[in-house]
OpenMM code with the backbone's topology and positions (N, CA, C; nanometers):
from openmm import Vec3, app, unit

residues = "VAL GLN LEU GLN ALA SER GLY GLY GLY LEU VAL GLN ALA GLY GLY SER LEU ARG LEU SER CYS THR ALA SER GLY TYR SER PHE SER SER TYR LYS MET GLY TRP PHE ARG GLN ALA PRO GLY THR GLU ARG GLU PHE VAL ALA ALA ILE GLY TRP SER ASP SER ARG THR LEU TYR GLY ASP SER VAL LYS GLY ARG PHE THR ILE SER ARG ASP ASN ALA LYS ASN THR VAL TYR LEU GLN MET ASN SER LEU ARG PRO GLU ASP THR ALA VAL TYR TYR CYS ALA ALA ASP ASP THR PRO LEU SER VAL VAL VAL ARG THR THR THR GLY TYR ALA HIS TRP GLY GLN GLY THR LEU VAL THR VAL SER SER".split()
positions = [
    Vec3(0.0688, -0.1191, 0.0091),
    Vec3(-0.0091, 0.0091, 0.0015),
    Vec3(0.1112, 0.1288, 0.0018),
    Vec3(0.0749, 0.1936, -0.1175),
    Vec3(0.1430, 0.3366, -0.0983),
    Vec3(0.0530, 0.4383, -0.1239),
    Vec3(0.0799, 0.5648, -0.0342),
    Vec3(-0.0075, 0.6744, -0.0283),
    Vec3(0.0803, 0.8116, -0.0805),
    Vec3(0.0588, 0.8790, -0.1704),
    Vec3(0.1373, 0.9751, -0.2214),
    Vec3(0.0476, 1.1183, -0.2158),
    Vec3(0.0966, 1.2142, -0.0968),
    Vec3(0.0108, 1.3231, -0.0747),
    Vec3(0.0746, 1.4424, -0.1390),
    Vec3(0.0019, 1.5371, -0.2114),
    Vec3(0.0786, 1.6557, -0.2883),
    Vec3(-0.0414, 1.7710, -0.2695),
    Vec3(0.0071, 1.8928, -0.3248),
    Vec3(-0.0975, 1.9938, -0.3176),
    Vec3(-0.0270, 2.1091, -0.2033),
    Vec3(0.0372, 2.0745, -0.1085),
    Vec3(0.0455, 2.1712, -0.0062),
    Vec3(0.1342, 2.2782, -0.0578),
    Vec3(0.1413, 2.4177, 0.0357),
    Vec3(0.2371, 2.5077, -0.0480),
    Vec3(0.2042, 2.6272, 0.0685),
    Vec3(0.2458, 2.7312, 0.0194),
    Vec3(0.2166, 2.8698, 0.1070),
    Vec3(0.0958, 2.9372, 0.0429),
    Vec3(0.0261, 3.0003, 0.1559),
    Vec3(-0.1123, 3.0389, 0.1108),
    Vec3(-0.1342, 3.1849, 0.2320),
    Vec3(-0.1690, 3.2984, 0.1818),
    Vec3(-0.2418, 3.3618, 0.2840),
    Vec3(-0.3530, 3.3360, 0.3413),
    Vec3(-0.3769, 3.3833, 0.4434),
    Vec3(-0.4792, 3.3648, 0.5300),
    Vec3(-0.6203, 3.4177, 0.4498),
    Vec3(-0.7132, 3.3295, 0.4606),
    Vec3(-0.8281, 3.3556, 0.3825),
    Vec3(-0.8314, 3.2596, 0.2349),
    Vec3(-0.7189, 3.2107, 0.2199),
    Vec3(-0.6962, 3.1505, 0.0611),
    Vec3(-0.7437, 2.9954, 0.1135),
    Vec3(-0.7078, 2.9454, -0.0316),
    Vec3(-0.7832, 2.7871, -0.0436),
    Vec3(-0.6549, 2.7376, -0.1012),
    Vec3(-0.6617, 2.6023, -0.0559),
    Vec3(-0.5684, 2.4922, -0.1459),
    Vec3(-0.6540, 2.3752, -0.1319),
    Vec3(-0.5856, 2.2775, -0.2089),
    Vec3(-0.6549, 2.1376, -0.2495),
    Vec3(-0.5450, 2.0499, -0.2500),
    Vec3(-0.5482, 1.9761, -0.1494),
    Vec3(-0.4386, 1.8654, -0.1105),
    Vec3(-0.5251, 1.7324, -0.1958),
    Vec3(-0.4198, 1.6440, -0.2396),
    Vec3(-0.4519, 1.5211, -0.3074),
    Vec3(-0.3856, 1.4071, -0.2666),
    Vec3(-0.4200, 1.2897, -0.2513),
    Vec3(-0.4158, 1.1693, -0.1833),
    Vec3(-0.3907, 1.0549, -0.2888),
    Vec3(-0.3103, 1.0145, -0.4047),
    Vec3(-0.3340, 0.8988, -0.4692),
    Vec3(-0.2630, 0.7835, -0.3969),
    Vec3(-0.3374, 0.6758, -0.4222),
    Vec3(-0.3338, 0.5431, -0.3636),
    Vec3(-0.2773, 0.4439, -0.4339),
    Vec3(-0.1987, 0.3621, -0.4175),
    Vec3(-0.1852, 0.2265, -0.4970),
    Vec3(-0.1372, 0.1104, -0.4235),
    Vec3(-0.1718, -0.0122, -0.5011),
    Vec3(-0.1372, -0.1296, -0.4315),
    Vec3(-0.2220, -0.2027, -0.3495),
    Vec3(-0.3755, -0.1373, -0.3416),
    Vec3(-0.4918, -0.2077, -0.2892),
    Vec3(-0.6082, -0.1738, -0.3674),
    Vec3(-0.7150, -0.2149, -0.2881),
    Vec3(-0.8275, -0.2011, -0.3647),
    Vec3(-0.8765, -0.0853, -0.2941),
    Vec3(-0.8447, 0.0681, -0.3568),
    Vec3(-0.8841, 0.1595, -0.3045),
    Vec3(-1.0342, 0.2123, -0.2406),
    Vec3(-1.1018, 0.1602, -0.3343),
    Vec3(-1.2821, 0.1739, -0.3131),
    Vec3(-1.3345, 0.0991, -0.1854),
    Vec3(-1.2501, 0.0052, -0.1001),
    Vec3(-1.2807, -0.0643, 0.0080),
    Vec3(-1.2330, -0.0222, 0.1133),
    Vec3(-1.1389, 0.0816, 0.1237),
    Vec3(-1.0648, 0.1557, 0.2414),
    Vec3(-1.1392, 0.2896, 0.2533),
    Vec3(-1.1412, 0.3231, 0.4001),
    Vec3(-1.1806, 0.4564, 0.4577),
    Vec3(-1.0292, 0.5270, 0.4300),
    Vec3(-1.0360, 0.6478, 0.4067),
    Vec3(-0.9610, 0.7542, 0.4135),
    Vec3(-0.9568, 0.8563, 0.4975),
    Vec3(-0.8395, 0.9024, 0.5358),
    Vec3(-0.8639, 1.0175, 0.6256),
    Vec3(-0.7673, 1.1138, 0.6132),
    Vec3(-0.7692, 1.2192, 0.6653),
    Vec3(-0.6317, 1.3335, 0.6561),
    Vec3(-0.6130, 1.3783, 0.7764),
    Vec3(-0.4980, 1.3728, 0.8238),
    Vec3(-0.4500, 1.4176, 0.9949),
    Vec3(-0.3293, 1.5346, 0.9282),
    Vec3(-0.3215, 1.6006, 1.0607),
    Vec3(-0.2061, 1.7292, 1.0134),
    Vec3(-0.1466, 1.7349, 1.1714),
    Vec3(-0.0363, 1.7813, 1.1606),
    Vec3(0.0623, 1.7577, 1.2457),
    Vec3(0.1469, 1.8978, 1.2445),
    Vec3(0.1296, 2.0010, 1.3636),
    Vec3(0.1965, 2.1227, 1.3556),
    Vec3(0.3373, 2.0977, 1.4864),
    Vec3(0.4478, 2.1598, 1.4254),
    Vec3(0.5655, 2.1097, 1.5326),
    Vec3(0.5215, 2.1263, 1.6875),
    Vec3(0.5657, 2.0162, 1.7424),
    Vec3(0.5593, 2.0158, 1.8823),
    Vec3(0.4054, 1.9773, 1.9099),
    Vec3(0.3431, 1.9301, 1.8349),
    Vec3(0.1978, 1.8793, 1.8886),
    Vec3(0.1544, 1.7403, 1.8183),
    Vec3(0.0644, 1.6796, 1.8736),
    Vec3(0.0400, 1.5423, 1.8599),
    Vec3(-0.0472, 1.5692, 1.6956),
    Vec3(-0.0602, 1.4556, 1.6338),
    Vec3(-0.1147, 1.4602, 1.4927),
    Vec3(-0.2793, 1.4514, 1.4919),
    Vec3(-0.3172, 1.5585, 1.4609),
    Vec3(-0.4802, 1.5806, 1.4823),
    Vec3(-0.5287, 1.5439, 1.3821),
    Vec3(-0.6714, 1.4970, 1.3854),
    Vec3(-0.7883, 1.4380, 1.2966),
    Vec3(-0.8280, 1.5620, 1.2328),
    Vec3(-0.8181, 1.5796, 1.0851),
    Vec3(-0.8961, 1.6420, 1.0152),
    Vec3(-1.0128, 1.6222, 0.9132),
    Vec3(-1.0192, 1.5075, 0.8792),
    Vec3(-1.1377, 1.4736, 0.8000),
    Vec3(-1.1587, 1.3148, 0.7457),
    Vec3(-1.2441, 1.2543, 0.7135),
    Vec3(-1.2582, 1.1108, 0.6710),
    Vec3(-1.3746, 1.0819, 0.5759),
    Vec3(-1.3214, 0.9971, 0.5227),
    Vec3(-1.4523, 0.9608, 0.4106),
    Vec3(-1.4473, 0.8112, 0.4258),
    Vec3(-1.5833, 0.7661, 0.4186),
    Vec3(-1.6076, 0.6300, 0.4194),
    Vec3(-1.5832, 0.5546, 0.2561),
    Vec3(-1.6206, 0.4387, 0.2613),
    Vec3(-1.5873, 0.3592, 0.1223),
    Vec3(-1.6537, 0.4163, 0.0140),
    Vec3(-1.8092, 0.4371, 0.0275),
    Vec3(-1.8752, 0.4651, -0.0771),
    Vec3(-1.8944, 0.6235, -0.0867),
    Vec3(-1.8440, 0.7113, -0.0178),
    Vec3(-1.8230, 0.8478, -0.0294),
    Vec3(-1.9825, 0.9075, 0.0488),
    Vec3(-2.0538, 0.7856, 0.1045),
    Vec3(-2.1589, 0.8673, 0.1339),
    Vec3(-2.1588, 0.8982, 0.2663),
    Vec3(-2.0861, 0.8775, 0.3486),
    Vec3(-2.0493, 0.9360, 0.4559),
    Vec3(-1.9163, 1.0049, 0.5003),
    Vec3(-1.8993, 1.1383, 0.5522),
    Vec3(-1.7745, 1.2041, 0.5905),
    Vec3(-1.8002, 1.2318, 0.7463),
    Vec3(-1.6708, 1.2619, 0.7753),
    Vec3(-1.6240, 1.3214, 0.9259),
    Vec3(-1.5499, 1.4429, 0.9446),
    Vec3(-1.5671, 1.5327, 1.0189),
    Vec3(-1.4656, 1.6260, 0.9981),
    Vec3(-1.4354, 1.6663, 1.1838),
    Vec3(-1.3013, 1.6983, 1.1931),
    Vec3(-1.2830, 1.7615, 1.2866),
    Vec3(-1.3215, 1.9037, 1.3370),
    Vec3(-1.3298, 1.9278, 1.4501),
    Vec3(-1.4285, 2.0453, 1.5077),
    Vec3(-1.3534, 2.1858, 1.4193),
    Vec3(-1.2124, 2.1658, 1.4586),
    Vec3(-1.1430, 2.2995, 1.3945),
    Vec3(-1.1569, 2.3143, 1.2350),
    Vec3(-1.1780, 2.2360, 1.1716),
    Vec3(-1.2159, 2.2599, 1.0284),
    Vec3(-1.3424, 2.2415, 0.9731),
    Vec3(-1.4287, 2.2118, 1.0510),
    Vec3(-1.5552, 2.1964, 1.0105),
    Vec3(-1.6328, 2.3260, 0.9612),
    Vec3(-1.6926, 2.2999, 0.8157),
    Vec3(-1.7558, 2.4085, 0.7447),
    Vec3(-1.6568, 2.4889, 0.6759),
    Vec3(-1.5068, 2.4555, 0.6870),
    Vec3(-1.4196, 2.5183, 0.6004),
    Vec3(-1.3467, 2.4074, 0.5092),
    Vec3(-1.3174, 2.3084, 0.5292),
    Vec3(-1.2806, 2.2072, 0.4666),
    Vec3(-1.3679, 2.0779, 0.4170),
    Vec3(-1.3578, 2.0104, 0.2733),
    Vec3(-1.4225, 1.9189, 0.2357),
    Vec3(-1.3376, 1.8067, 0.1875),
    Vec3(-1.3868, 1.6811, 0.2408),
    Vec3(-1.3177, 1.5884, 0.1750),
    Vec3(-1.3782, 1.5284, 0.0842),
    Vec3(-1.3471, 1.4476, -0.0182),
    Vec3(-1.4035, 1.3935, -0.1250),
    Vec3(-1.2934, 1.3115, -0.1711),
    Vec3(-1.3752, 1.1771, -0.2527),
    Vec3(-1.2706, 1.0704, -0.3156),
    Vec3(-1.3180, 1.0496, -0.4520),
    Vec3(-1.2439, 1.0071, -0.5300),
    Vec3(-1.2342, 0.9613, -0.6932),
    Vec3(-1.1960, 0.8118, -0.6694),
    Vec3(-1.2841, 0.7270, -0.6586),
    Vec3(-1.2552, 0.5926, -0.6522),
    Vec3(-1.1697, 0.5570, -0.7996),
    Vec3(-1.2237, 0.6115, -0.9265),
    Vec3(-1.1807, 0.5795, -1.0459),
    Vec3(-1.0342, 0.6268, -1.0819),
    Vec3(-0.9974, 0.7374, -0.9853),
    Vec3(-0.8513, 0.7719, -0.9966),
    Vec3(-0.7974, 0.7595, -0.8626),
    Vec3(-0.8362, 0.6450, -0.7659),
    Vec3(-0.7824, 0.6343, -0.6488),
    Vec3(-0.6949, 0.7436, -0.5587),
    Vec3(-0.7998, 0.8401, -0.5736),
    Vec3(-0.7389, 0.9514, -0.4979),
    Vec3(-0.8375, 1.0259, -0.4234),
    Vec3(-0.7861, 1.0791, -0.3098),
    Vec3(-0.8832, 1.1486, -0.1871),
    Vec3(-0.8328, 1.2559, -0.2111),
    Vec3(-0.9282, 1.3705, -0.1903),
    Vec3(-0.8838, 1.5004, -0.1984),
    Vec3(-0.9350, 1.5824, -0.0469),
    Vec3(-0.8780, 1.6799, -0.0301),
    Vec3(-0.9173, 1.7671, 0.0896),
    Vec3(-0.9141, 1.9549, 0.0252),
    Vec3(-1.0005, 1.9613, 0.0055),
    Vec3(-1.0477, 2.1133, -0.0198),
    Vec3(-1.0370, 2.1820, 0.0946),
    Vec3(-0.9683, 2.3035, 0.1176),
    Vec3(-0.9336, 2.3940, 0.2250),
    Vec3(-0.9609, 2.5344, 0.2064),
    Vec3(-1.0540, 2.5711, 0.2566),
    Vec3(-1.1036, 2.7195, 0.2104),
    Vec3(-1.1040, 2.7926, 0.3639),
    Vec3(-1.0900, 2.9285, 0.3445),
    Vec3(-1.0967, 3.0214, 0.4521),
    Vec3(-0.9586, 2.9688, 0.5463),
    Vec3(-0.8810, 2.9329, 0.4810),
    Vec3(-0.7598, 2.8880, 0.5636),
    Vec3(-0.6976, 3.0121, 0.6799),
    Vec3(-0.6346, 2.9838, 0.7821),
    Vec3(-0.6011, 3.0501, 0.8907),
    Vec3(-0.4606, 3.0107, 0.9370),
    Vec3(-0.3737, 3.1188, 0.9727),
    Vec3(-0.2430, 3.0673, 1.0069),
    Vec3(-0.2401, 2.9501, 1.1034),
    Vec3(-0.3331, 2.9049, 1.2102),
    Vec3(-0.3235, 2.7671, 1.2870),
    Vec3(-0.3571, 2.6654, 1.1746),
    Vec3(-0.3805, 2.6809, 1.0867),
    Vec3(-0.4063, 2.5682, 0.9903),
    Vec3(-0.2570, 2.5124, 0.9377),
    Vec3(-0.1779, 2.5746, 0.9503),
    Vec3(-0.0361, 2.5616, 0.9391),
    Vec3(0.0237, 2.4318, 0.9898),
    Vec3(0.0532, 2.3262, 0.8988),
    Vec3(0.0833, 2.2029, 0.9588),
    Vec3(0.1448, 2.0983, 0.8298),
    Vec3(0.1947, 1.9788, 0.8652),
    Vec3(0.2131, 1.8805, 0.7759),
    Vec3(0.0900, 1.7865, 0.7765),
    Vec3(0.0389, 1.8006, 0.6514),
    Vec3(-0.0854, 1.7437, 0.6332),
    Vec3(-0.0742, 1.5789, 0.6034),
    Vec3(-0.1113, 1.4920, 0.6666),
    Vec3(-0.0922, 1.3390, 0.6138),
    Vec3(-0.2246, 1.2481, 0.5545),
    Vec3(-0.2182, 1.1949, 0.4518),
    Vec3(-0.3389, 1.0964, 0.4391),
    Vec3(-0.3063, 0.9483, 0.4945),
    Vec3(-0.4323, 0.8928, 0.5121),
    Vec3(-0.4098, 0.7612, 0.5844),
    Vec3(-0.5219, 0.6653, 0.5190),
    Vec3(-0.4899, 0.5428, 0.5400),
    Vec3(-0.5863, 0.4423, 0.4807),
    Vec3(-0.6183, 0.3329, 0.5727),
    Vec3(-0.7539, 0.2940, 0.5842),
    Vec3(-0.7632, 0.1542, 0.6513),
    Vec3(-0.8652, 0.1000, 0.5966),
    Vec3(-0.8864, -0.0476, 0.6088),
    Vec3(-0.9760, -0.1363, 0.5351),
    Vec3(-1.0913, -0.1261, 0.6561),
    Vec3(-1.0951, -0.0709, 0.7605),
    Vec3(-1.2149, -0.0822, 0.8212),
    Vec3(-1.3272, 0.0143, 0.7948),
    Vec3(-1.4444, -0.0073, 0.8477),
    Vec3(-1.5518, 0.1012, 0.8244),
    Vec3(-1.5287, 0.2268, 0.8841),
    Vec3(-1.6007, 0.3319, 0.8419),
    Vec3(-1.5737, 0.4850, 0.8963),
    Vec3(-1.6395, 0.4641, 1.0382),
    Vec3(-1.6944, 0.3698, 1.0797),
    Vec3(-1.7596, 0.3746, 1.2152),
    Vec3(-1.6491, 0.3264, 1.3381),
    Vec3(-1.5241, 0.2538, 1.2805),
    Vec3(-1.4316, 0.2105, 1.3770),
    Vec3(-1.3117, 0.2934, 1.3534),
    Vec3(-1.3108, 0.3421, 1.4972),
    Vec3(-1.1809, 0.4360, 1.5188),
    Vec3(-1.1372, 0.5152, 1.4068),
    Vec3(-1.2102, 0.6226, 1.3870),
    Vec3(-1.1730, 0.6884, 1.2860),
    Vec3(-1.1055, 0.8168, 1.3083),
    Vec3(-1.1236, 0.8730, 1.4251),
    Vec3(-1.0400, 1.0115, 1.4666),
    Vec3(-0.8819, 0.9946, 1.5347),
    Vec3(-0.8666, 0.8944, 1.5369),
    Vec3(-0.7558, 0.8849, 1.6044),
    Vec3(-0.6314, 0.8066, 1.5120),
    Vec3(-0.5285, 0.8088, 1.5036),
    Vec3(-0.4154, 0.7601, 1.4302),
    Vec3(-0.4242, 0.6188, 1.4233),
    Vec3(-0.4637, 0.5751, 1.5475),
    Vec3(-0.4870, 0.4000, 1.5592),
    Vec3(-0.5649, 0.3221, 1.4518),
    Vec3(-0.6181, 0.4287, 1.4013),
    Vec3(-0.7476, 0.3865, 1.3382),
    Vec3(-0.7170, 0.3438, 1.1901),
    Vec3(-0.5823, 0.3606, 1.1359),
    Vec3(-0.5514, 0.3682, 0.9999),
    Vec3(-0.3917, 0.3057, 0.9882),
    Vec3(-0.4001, 0.1981, 0.9387),
    Vec3(-0.2890, 0.1330, 0.9079),
    Vec3(-0.1800, 0.1694, 0.8142),
    Vec3(-0.2100, 0.2624, 0.7016),
    Vec3(-0.1020, 0.3028, 0.6200),
    Vec3(-0.1026, 0.4454, 0.6098),
    Vec3(-0.0314, 0.5018, 0.5846),
    Vec3(0.0136, 0.6494, 0.6013),
    Vec3(0.0778, 0.7074, 0.4786),
    Vec3(0.0555, 0.8219, 0.3901),
    Vec3(0.1364, 0.8851, 0.3104),
    Vec3(0.2406, 0.9488, 0.3964),
    Vec3(0.3550, 1.0232, 0.3185),
    Vec3(0.4770, 1.1076, 0.3660),
    Vec3(0.4380, 1.2261, 0.4028),
    Vec3(0.2952, 1.2979, 0.3641),
    Vec3(0.2673, 1.4315, 0.4461),
    Vec3(0.3463, 1.5341, 0.3193),
    Vec3(0.2489, 1.6527, 0.3423),
    Vec3(0.2620, 1.7268, 0.2270),
    Vec3(0.2458, 1.8890, 0.3380),
    Vec3(0.3423, 2.0010, 0.3157),
    Vec3(0.3398, 2.0825, 0.4274),
    Vec3(0.2450, 2.1808, 0.3596),
    Vec3(0.1610, 2.2530, 0.4753),
    Vec3(0.0704, 2.3791, 0.4587),
    Vec3(0.1160, 2.4847, 0.5143),
    Vec3(0.1484, 2.5965, 0.4691),
    Vec3(0.1765, 2.7007, 0.5616),
    Vec3(0.0887, 2.8249, 0.5030),
    Vec3(0.0180, 2.8921, 0.6397),
    Vec3(-0.0595, 2.9869, 0.5842),
    Vec3(-0.0112, 3.1030, 0.6422),
    Vec3(0.0149, 3.2211, 0.6103),
    Vec3(0.0848, 3.3290, 0.6348),
    Vec3(-0.0279, 3.4152, 0.6702),
    Vec3(0.0125, 3.4981, 0.8121),
    Vec3(-0.1048, 3.6247, 0.8507),
    Vec3(-0.0936, 3.7422, 0.7569),
] * unit.nanometer
topology = app.Topology()
chain = topology.addChain("A")
for resn in residues:
    res = topology.addResidue(resn, chain)
    for name in ("N", "CA", "C"):
        topology.addAtom(name, app.Element.getBySymbol(name[0]), res)
């Protein structure tokens, strides 16, 4: 299982970015996908997750209403659209995958067996 995250960069507060995570080596459509982030000196924080069929999504409280997770099973890719970005959104963003349902351990890192390498998002004030 390989996950490749991309799309990070430098953006001003109030701006937008779209992160992508392309998967290979497994049946993408059978896995839940998640995004986490980690700022220096902090623990990895849950951002968003999406179930197998794209019918259910979950968000961390700090991003709810600003970020949107989606997936394209035909492209083996999950996206994180980030709008109204704030300086406190600055972090390395990681995508993750697991073959358990969205109802099973979704908001913690222990719920995901596979991780990408991370992409840095920097929001300037």
